[in-house]
N, C-alpha and C positions, 0 to 999 in steps of 0.2 A: 505495499500498499504507499500512496506517496503521504505528504503534507495535508491535500485537503480529503484524503480517505478515498480516492476515485483509484479503481484499479489501472492497474499496469497494461497499457495499448500496445500491442506489436507495431513498430513500424516497418513498410514494406517498401523493397527499393521501389518498386514500380507498382502505380495504382491499377486495382483490378478496375477495367473496363468493360471485359466480358463475361457475362454470366452464365450460366446454365440454361438451358431452352426450357420456354415454359412448358413445350410438350415434349418428352423421351422420345428418344427413337426410336427406340419397339411403340410406344404409343402411337408415334408418327406411321412407323412400319402398318400399323393395325387400321391406323386412322383414315389414310390415304386410299387403299384399296378401296375402303368401305363406303367412304365421299364417291371416289370415282364410280363406284358400281351404283351407288345412288342417282347422280347423275346423266350415267348410262341408261337407267330406267326410266327416270324423267323424262331423255329426250325422246325414248320409242312412245311411252303415255302419253306426248303431248301429239306428237306425229299421229298417233293412231287417234288419238281426241279427233282435231282437223281432218284425218280422211273418216272418220263418219259425220263429222258436221259439214262435209262437202258432200257426204249422198256415196262412201264409198268407192271412188272412182279406179280405176283399173289401172294404178299410176301408184311407184314407190313401193305402197305396201299392197300384196297380190292376196286378199283375204285374210282372216284370223293368224293363218298358220303362219304365212309370213309373217305379219306383228309378233307371234311369238317368237320365230326365228329371230328376228330382230333383237328384241327384248335378251334372247341369252347371249348374241354376240355381241350386241352394246354394253351389256353388261359386265365379261369379262373384259372388254376392251377399257370401257372405264375402271376396272380393278387396275389394269395394268397403265392405265393412263397415273391413276393415283397415286400407284406406288412411285412414278417418274416425278409427279407435282409434290409430294410428299418429299422426296428426296432435296427437290430444288429449294424448298422453304426450309428444311434443315440447315442447306448447304447456305442459304442464305441469312439463316439467325447467325449461324455460325461467324461468317465472314463478315456481316453487319456489325454484329454485338448487340442487334434489336432483336426484339421476341414479339413474336406475331401473337395475338388472340386469337385461341382456337374457337371456340363462342363466336365471336366475331366475324373470322373468317369464313367458318362454316354458313353461318347466315348470309353472307357477301355472296359466296359461289351460288347456293342456292338460288335466291335474288337474279344472279347475275346470268344462270341456266336457264330458270323459267322466263325471261325476258329474252334473251336471246334466241331460245330453241322455240317459244311462242310467236315470235316475228318470222323467224325463218322457215318454219314449217308452214305458217298460213301462205306465206307467198311463195310456197313451194306448191300447195295444193290450190291455191287461190289461181295459179297462173301456168300450172302443169309443168314446171321450169327447174330442173336442178340447178343446184348451186356448186360450185367447187367441190370434189370429194372432201369431207371433212371439214369443210370451211365452218358452219356452226361450233361444233366439237373445239376447233381450233381456236375459235373468237372467244367462246368461254375459258379455255385455258389461259389463254394470254391476258384477259380480263381479270380471271383469277388471280393470275401472276402481279398484277397490277394493283387489284384491291389488297394483296396480300403483304405489299412494299408501302403501301400509304396506310394499311390498319396499323403497322409497326410500330412495337415502342421502343424508345432508346432508353436504356437503361437510368434511373433516376439516384441520385446520390443515396436513399432509402433503400431502394433497393442494393445497391452498392455495399451500404452500410449494414444490411441483413446478410449479407453473403458474408463478409468479412467476418462479419459474428460468428459465422457458423465455421470459419475456414478457422479462427483462434481456439474457437472450442473442437475444433478434431485435434489443436497442435497441443492444446493444452491437455485432452487426456490421450493423447499418444497412439491417437491412431492411425 
């Protein structure tokens, strides 16, 4: 103890500027494919709803069996894309030293996907015109990356101090 009855504080040679990710890589490896699959399902559900709304034209979806086939393919594709997207988020958090709030990102991705898929599929069935392959999905992915960067939070002094306290506690306990 020092004169003022305050405990000694360890001084670090370099300040801690990077923190643990808000979501662990293991959770991100699970959450990414689950969100990707959900977005793939939303894509085909929205397309099927527009298909039904426009009187089931013989275009893009060829009957309910075609919708089921697309659902399976887009769910698997969404899982793969979600894993790659989660890897991008983990890399961004690590290199930028920022954290991405998971709930806000999931809400943003859901809003982006419903908006983009709704507009693209409306135009597809309204004008019987295909857009370039995977353009709606690439648009959702790009806007979700942009949303992640905009929603990310820089480390605050309070969070850095909390992180330092954890490090000090680990050093003092000998762990």
